[in-house]
N, C-alpha and C positions, 0 to 999 in steps of 0.2 A: 504494500500500500504506500502510495506516495504521501509524504508529509510536507506540509507547507510551513515555512519558517517566516515569521513576521518580525520585521525590524521596527522597533519603536523606541522613543526616548524614555529614559527612566523617570519615575521609579517603576520597577518591574514587579515588585511585591505589592499587591493591592489588598485592601481590606473593605469589608462592608460598612465599617464605621466612617460615616461621612458627616458633613456639617449638620444635616437635618437630624441625624441620630443623636449627635452630641447636644444640639439645642433642645431636642425633645426631652432628653434626660435632665438638663438643667431646669427646664420648665417644671418638670415633675418634682424635682428637688425643691424648687422655690414655692411649691404649693404649701408646704408646712409653715414657713414664716408668713405667707400670704394669708392663710386661714387664721393664724394667730393674730396678725395685725387687724383683721376684720373683727375678730372676737373682742379684742381689747379696745379698739377705737370706733367700732360700729360702722354704720352705713356711709358716713363721710369718707372713711378710709377706702371702702369698696368703690365709691364713686371716683376717687382720685386714681385708684389702680386701674379701673376700667377706662377712664379717659386717657391715662398714660399708655396703655397697651393699644387702644384703638387709634390714637393719634400717631403712635409709632408705626403701626401698619400703614396708615394713610401716607405718611411721609415717605416710607419705603416704596410703596406702589407709585407714588408721584415721581420719585427719582428714577425708577425703572422706566416709566413712561417718557420722562424728559430725555433720558439717555438712550431711548429707543432700543432697549435691550429686551430679549425674549428669555427671561429667566424667572422661574417661580420663586416665591418666598421660601426662605430656608429656615425660618424660625428664629433667626438672630434678632429680628425686629421685635418679636414678642419678648425675648429674653431682655433686650434693652429696655423696652417699655416697662416690664415688670421691675427691673432693677431701679429704674428712675423712680417709679411709684413707691417702691419700698424704701427709697432714700429720701422721701419727702415727709414732712409733717402732715398729719391728717387735716390740719387747719389751713393749708395753703389754698389760695384762690384756684378755681378750676382751670384757669389759663396757664398756670405755672407748669403743669406737666406737658401741655401742648407746646409751649416754648422750649421746654427741656428736651422733648423728643425731637424737635426740629434741629436743635443744636447737635444732638447725638447722632441722628441718622443722616442729616443733610451735610452738616459741616464737619463733624468728627469722623464720619465713616465714608459716605459716598463721594465726597470731594477728594478723598485720598485714594479712591479707586474701588471702594466697596469692601466687603468682608475679606479679611486676610491681608489688607494693605494699610489699614489704619495704624497710626503710631501709638495713639493713646486710647485707653479704654473709653468708649463713647459715653457710657452712662456717667462716668466720673467727670468727664469734661463737661457734660451737661450740668451736673450738680455744682461743680466749681463755678461755672458761669452764672447759674441761678443764685448762688450764695453771694457772689460779688455784686450782682445787679439788684437783687431784692433781699438784702440781709434780714430785714425785719420780718418779712413773710416766711423766710426760710428758717428762722430761728425762734418762731413762736410755737411752743409745743403744748400738747394736751395730755392730761393725766388719763390713764386707762379707765374706761367705763363711765367716767363722769363728764369728760369733755372740757373740764376746767383747765385753764392754762397752768403749766407746771414746767419748771426747769429740768433739764436732763441731769442725770447723776454726775456727769463730769463738770457741768456748770455749777451744780450745788457744791461740789468739792472745791472747785477753783475759786469761786466767789464767796461762798459762805462757810467753807470748811466743814460741810455736812456730808457724811458718808451714807450711802444707801445700803440696806441689808442685802446679803448675798442671795437670799431666796427671791427677793424682788428682782434682782438682776438676772437670775437664772430663768425664772418663769416668765418675766416680762411685765410685772406690775410697776411700771415706771414711765416717765415721759421720754419721748424720743421719736425717731422716724418710725414709720409704719412697720417696717420689716426688721429693724435692728433690736427691738426691745427684748424679745424672747430668745435667750441663748439656747434653751431647750429645743425650740422649733428649728433654729438654725442648725443645730447639731444633728437633728433628725435628717434634714435636707443634705447636710454634708456627708453623713453616713451613707446615704443612698448614692451619692456621687462616687464615694470610695468603693462601694459595692459594685457599681457598674464600671469601674475603672476609668471614669471620666477625668478625675483629678488624682494626684498622688500627694504624699505628705510633705514633699520637699519645699514647697513654698508656704503653705498655711501654718504648719507646725513651727518651723523656725520663726515665722513672723510673730505668732502669738507668744512663743516662749521668750523671744527677744524682748518684747514689751514687758513680760513678767519679770525677767531678770533685771532689766534696766530700772524698772520701777522700784524693785527691791534695793538696788544699789543706791538709788536716790532717796531712799527712806520712805517710799510710798507702799501702799498695799498692793501686792502683785495680783491677787485674785480680783480685786476691785477693777484694776485697769484692764485685765484680760477679759472681763465680762462686761465692761462698760462701753458705751458709744457704739460705733459701727465696726469694731475690730473683728468680731466673728463673721459678720456679714461680708466685710471687705476681704478678709483672709481666705475664706472658702469659696466665695462666689465672684470676686472681681480680681483679686491678685493671682488667680489661677487661669485667667484668660489666655488662650493659646496664642493669639495674635500678638499681644503686647508684652509678653513675658519671655524670658530666655528659653531656648530649646534644649539646653544641656541640663543634666541632673545637678551638677555642681553650680551651674548658673542660677537655677531656680532656688537653691539654698541661699546663695548670695543675695538674690532678689528679695527673699523673705526677710533675711536679717536686715538688709538695708531699709525695708519698709518699717520694720519694728523700731529701728534706731530713730528714723525721722518722726514716726508717730509719737514716741515718748518725748522727744525733744520739743515738738510743737505743743504737746499737752502740758508739759511742765514749765517750759520757758517762753512759749509764744503767747500772744494775746488771745488766741482762739482755743477753746477747751478741747477740741477734737482735731486729730491730724491724720486720720486714715485715708481720706480721699486724696489729700495732697501728697502723702507719702507714696501711694501707689502710682500717681501720675508722675512724680519725680523719678521713680525707679523705672517707669515705662520709658522715659527718655534715656535712661542708662542701659536699657536692654541691648541695643546693638553693640555697645562697648563690652558689656558682660559676656555676650556671645563670642565676641572676638577674643576675649581673654580665655574662655573656658572650652571652646571647641578644640578637640584633640587634633594634633597634626597627623596627616596621612602617614601610613607606614613607609619608612624609608625616606621621609622628608628631612631635609637639612637646609640650613641657611647658608648660602654661599657668601664667603667673606670677600669684601671688595679689596682689591689691591691698591695700596697707597702709591 
């Protein structure tokens, strides 16, 4: 029997794991903090999340139409919309997630070439833009179940030197963004991603441990800092983004440690009580350099010395 040989460009080892599969797993994992956020903050949180996801899909479809591309939605727009919604206060005006998803989809992703070409995490770029543009709306928080305004645990510690009980931090009975309050719900989602092999430990675990160790060195409560703010949400769901983080195993560890260092420095010495978003964005910018440092040399590679 004659055999036909096909010559093609690498990679030659292929997998059924594609962008749609990965995004579907992340969406499933985000259901736990999404449900927890709706339980704690009620219908207002659900409205913000729905607007965020729908507007994200709208901007994605609009960009596909403008660019005259024939590609289906891959689910990344739903993940981006969910992450933006989970990073917002339930008290923000309805147009905040619309503007945020525009920044994320149009400016931070599609203008760079689409999924896989963006330099920074789109959801975090959107959050940083919204926080700089509308700081009052973005930092007005609600207490769970009551809707009464309440400061976040990090703000209470920084401004009033008041510590929040561990149980409230773990379960989510505290002020904050819709999706960051319940550490338990976030860990359930993270466990699912580990089970499915979507993420590994090399970025989130060094990230969280670095925050804990440095807070202890600076005389702070490590458990409080590890469970406060958006650390768990950022470590497992945004610092593990394939596109904007290093590709090597050692590079991902360096990335996580760098995020932890910047986070604790901002929290303890900066004017802003939280530092997760800015730490990940800063390390996103460092990713090409980290990859260059940590990618192993090909077998037999040597540097030729120049003759003087």
